[in-house]
N, C-alpha and C positions, 0 to 999 in steps of 0.2 A: 559548505552551504550549510546554513544555521536556518530553522523557522521557529521562530516565537508567536505562541497560541495564547488563549487568555488564560489555558494553565497549564500548557506541556509548550517541550523546550526542544526540538526534533533537531538531531546530529548525528554526522556519522557515527559508527563506532571506534573507539582507536583500542590498538592494544593493551591499555592499562584498564581495557572495561571486562575485562580477558576473567577475572575470578568472578565477579558480578556478574555478567553474563553466564558463565556456567553457572551457577547460583540459580539464575531465573529460568534456563533453559531446563533444569535437571530436574523442574514442575510436570510431573508428569500433565497435566490441566495443558498444559501447554503447546497446543497443537495449531496447526496452518487451519485455518478456519477462509481465509481469502486470498486465494491464490498464490502465483509467485514459489518460491526456489524452495526444497525444503530446509526446513529450519534444521540447524547448525545441532545436535545430541549431545556429544563426546567433548570430551575439552579438546583435541585434534581435531574435530570439525570448527568447534569455536573458534581457535587458532586462526586455523585456515579463514574461515568466514572476516573475521577482524583484518585478517594483512591480505585480501582479493583487493584486486586492482580497480578504483571506482572512474565511472564515468562521469563525468558532469552530466550528461543530459540525462542520466539514470540514474539520480541521487537515493540514494535508500540509508533510512535515518533510523537510530535508537529511539523509543520514544522515553522521553522521560518527564517526571512529576516534580513539576517544580515545589520541596517543600520549603520550609524554616531553614530547614538543616542542610540541605545539601538537596538535590538532583538525585533521583529514582529512575534507575530504568524499570519500562512497564510492559514492552512490547519495541515493536519494530514494524515502520511499513515505510514502503520505496515505492518505486518503480523498477522496469527487466521486460527485458525484448522475451517474446516471447511469439518464434517465426516474427513471422515481419508485424505484427503488432505490439503495441505497448501495455504491459498487464501489473495490476497495479497488486500489490502483497500486502497483508495486516495479520498481526497477533497483538494479544493482550496478553497479560499474566491473569490468571484466575483470579487472584483476590482483586480486580483495579474492574474486574469485566461489567458492564451491565449499568456503567456511572458516565457514557458517555464520552472519554476517553480516545476509543478507537474514531468512533466518526469526525469530533473534532480531529484528530491527526490526520483523516481521509480524506477529509476538506482541503486541509493544508497544503497538501501533498498533491491534490486536485488542480489549487488555485497555482501552484508551484509547475506544474507539467505546463497549463496554459501559460505561461511566461516564457516556456522554453518551448514555445510551438506545435504543439500537441495538441490535433484536432480530437483527439477520439483514443479510449482509454478503455479497454477491458479487463474487468476483475473473474473470475471464476471461485465462486460460492462453494466450498467444500463441507460446508459446515453441516450437521443435521439437526439444527437449530434453525428456526429464523432469527435469531438475532442476527446474522451475518446479513442477512437479505437485508433487515429494516436498515441494518448501519450504511449499506450500498447504496439504497432508495433514499436513505434522510439526505443523502452527501450526493446525491444529484444522478446516480446510475440508473440504470431504466432493464428491466429483465428482457433477454434476447431469445429468440427460438434458434442463433447460430450453434452448430455446434461446434465442438473445441478442434484442436488441430491435435493430428497423431503425435505434433512434440507435448500436446498439455495431456492426452490422454495416456502418455509411456511414463507420462511423470505422476501421473496418481495411481500410480499400480490399480488401475481399476476402479479406482471410488469414482462414482457420479458428482458432478459438477454442475451449477444450474449458471449459465454465465450470464454477465451483467457488462452494460455495453453506457458510457459516458462519453457524451457531445461536446467536448470542452470550446468550442468556434466561435469567435469571440463575440459576440449577439452584432454589438454595436457596427462593426468590420461589415459582418454578413448584412444589415442594414444598408449600408451607406451603398455595398456593391449591386442589392439589389434595387435600392431608389435610383442608385445611375444607371440601372441596365433599363428601367421601368421610362426613365427618359429619354435615353436613348432610341426606345424603342419609338 
């Protein structure tokens, strides 16, 4: 599965991406800010990350910036299971933060999630800054007062997170079912 946006090319990671991804995640500023599984930090973890089985219902992409000389990996975005929920994760390399790439990638993955039939996606913001919250809100997420499950809390090693929820219900289908219900009442 591939997604093209105005400036980005989202695609699965391949074993051929090993050297570039090792170099990207070696940057100390690359830390998970929006939910999901931990980032790979060692060459062994990167190799495992690139070889892991893929679930077509839970796509995960490397974010590639389309440039004249070819694509350059600048981050990652995808969906994962978090207990009974579907959770979005996203990170961007330091030199590319603050340029709208994360929001562009998140919106593209939410569109894909809607196409896959998901009606709700959660995101946990672990960032100390407000940038991640802005990205999520610009992409259609709303702050939630829900508390993360023990699965998420154990995974974060005690770090607090703000939970956001994106409701992806097909607005047209919802309006049709509401109007049909009103017609039958």
